[in-house]
C-alpha positions as CSV (number, residue, x, y, z in Angstrom):
1,M,-2.9,-7.3,11.3
2,I,-0.1,-5.0,12.6
3,V,2.6,-7.7,12.0
4,A,1.2,-8.1,8.3
5,S,1.4,-4.3,7.9
6,K,5.0,-4.2,9.2
7,S,6.0,-7.0,6.8
8,L,4.3,-5.2,3.9
9,A,6.0,-1.9,4.9
10,K,9.3,-3.6,4.8
11,R,8.5,-4.9,1.3
12,I,7.6,-1.4,0.2
13,L,10.8,-0.1,1.6
14,A,12.8,-2.8,0.0
15,A,11.1,-2.0,-3.4
16,L,11.9,1.7,-3.0
17,D,15.5,0.8,-2.3
18,A,15.6,-1.4,-5.4
19,F,14.1,1.4,-7.5
20,D,16.9,3.8,-6.3
21,A,19.5,1.2,-6.9
22,A,18.3,0.0,-10.3
23,D,20.6,0.7,-13.1
24,G,18.2,0.7,-16.0
25,P,14.5,1.0,-17.0
26,I,13.7,-2.8,-16.6
27,G,15.2,-2.8,-13.1
28,R,13.2,0.3,-12.2
29,L,10.1,-1.2,-13.8
30,D,10.4,-4.4,-11.7
31,A,10.9,-2.4,-8.5
32,A,7.8,-0.3,-9.3
33,R,5.8,-3.5,-9.9
34,R,7.0,-4.9,-6.6
35,L,6.1,-1.6,-4.9
36,R,2.6,-1.6,-6.4
37,E,1.9,-5.2,-5.4
38,A,3.0,-4.6,-1.8
39,A,1.0,-1.3,-1.6
40,D,-2.1,-3.1,-3.0
41,E,-1.7,-5.8,-0.3
42,L,-1.2,-3.1,2.4
43,E,-4.2,-1.3,1.2
44,A,-6.4,-4.4,1.3
45,A,-5.2,-5.3,4.7
46,Q,-6.0,-1.9,6.0
47,V,-9.5,-2.0,4.5
48,E,-10.1,-5.3,6.1
49,A,-8.7,-4.0,9.5
50,A,-11.0,-0.9,9.2
51,R,-14.1,-3.1,8.5
52,K,-13.2,-5.3,11.5
53,A,-12.9,-2.2,13.7
54,G,-16.4,-1.1,12.6
55,A,-15.8,1.2,9.7
56,T,-18.6,1.4,7.3
57,W,-18.4,1.1,3.5
58,I,-19.6,4.7,3.4
59,E,-16.5,5.9,5.5
60,I,-14.2,3.7,3.4
61,G,-15.7,5.1,0.2
62,A,-15.2,8.6,1.5
63,C,-11.5,8.0,1.7
64,Y,-11.5,7.3,-2.0
65,G,-14.2,9.6,-3.3
66,L,-16.4,6.6,-3.8
67,T,-20.0,5.7,-3.0
68,K,-20.7,2.9,-0.5
69,Q,-21.3,0.6,-3.5
70,G,-18.2,1.7,-5.2
71,A,-16.1,0.9,-2.2
72,Q,-17.8,-2.4,-1.8
73,Q,-17.1,-3.3,-5.5
74,R,-13.5,-2.2,-5.2
75,F,-12.6,-3.9,-1.9
76,R,-15.0,-6.6,-0.9
77,P,-13.3,-9.9,-1.4
78,R,-14.7,-11.9,-4.4
79,Q,-16.4,-15.2,-3.8
80,P,-14.6,-18.2,-5.4
81,D,-17.5,-18.8,-7.9
82,E,-17.4,-15.1,-8.9
83,T,-13.7,-15.2,-10.0
84,S,-14.2,-18.5,-11.9
85,R,-16.9,-16.9,-14.1
86,R,-14.7,-14.1,-15.3
């Protein structure tokens, strides 16, 4: 999990550099999109790591001001048949 986090951190830094170097609104928008995508992946990886380390959904929810159920709904991976119904 640490290797994945380092890779995602590098993507975040690259997106920040691209944002700083962008010469127009579309370039900054693209960099912001890449930053959000990498940050979302990093967050999901850290939730998974916390769960594997024994963190409860209550503890994870507390980090976000969510209930246990709110944290589960936000971060629990969807089952394949759940996504196909949406």
